[in-house]
N, C-alpha and C positions, 0 to 999 in steps of 0.2 A: 634167363639173360645172358646175354654174354659177357665176361671176362672184361673185356677191353673199354665195357661201359662204366665198370664199376671201376678201375686198376687200368694202369698203364701197358701197356702190349707193346716191349720192342721192337719194330722193326728191322732193328741189327737181329736180335736172337732168335727172329724167326727165321731168317737169312741165314743162322748158322746152323737152325736145325735142316731147313733145307739142303746146305751142303751135306750134311751128315746121310743124306737120303740121296745124292750123289744127282740131285735134280739144278743144276746149275744156272738155266735159265730163270729160274722161278726162285734162285737164287741171289742174284744179280736183279731181279726187279723187286724184289727184298731188301735186299742193300739200295736201291733208287730211293724203297719208299722212305728208310731210314736217312737220308743226304736231304730228303724232303723235309722230314720231319725235326731235322737238326738233333737227331738221337743221340746224345749224349755218348753211347757205348761208340759209336766210331773214330774213337784216337787209340782202338785195339784194332783198329785195320793193320796196319805193320807187324802188330808181334802176334795174333791170333791166329794159333799153329792149325786147327779147323781149317782155315783158310788156303792153306799152304797150297790146294789144288788150281785156285783160281790167279794166283799170284802170275801163269804167264799168260793170260786173258789179255787185253788192252782194255777190255771191260774194266780192268780191276784198278790198273797205270793213270785211266783218266775219272774214276772215281777217287780215289789215294791227294790226284791235280788238284780235284775239286773241292776235296776234304780237307787242302794245307797245308797234306801229308808229303813227308819224299819218296822217291819208289823207290 
């Protein structure tokens, strides 16, 4: 049985893992899932150092806007 069937698995934290693996498009897919799930970890978008490599991407600015965080 998968862990996600027993416990909440944050899409945001999965996105962080993919960022560490330099999988930029997959990271954004998981960040989008985090947004759709209203993942509470999204409050860290502006300060999470692991996401620094995504900040220049227009998709990141769009996500910040939709979450309600300043760019």
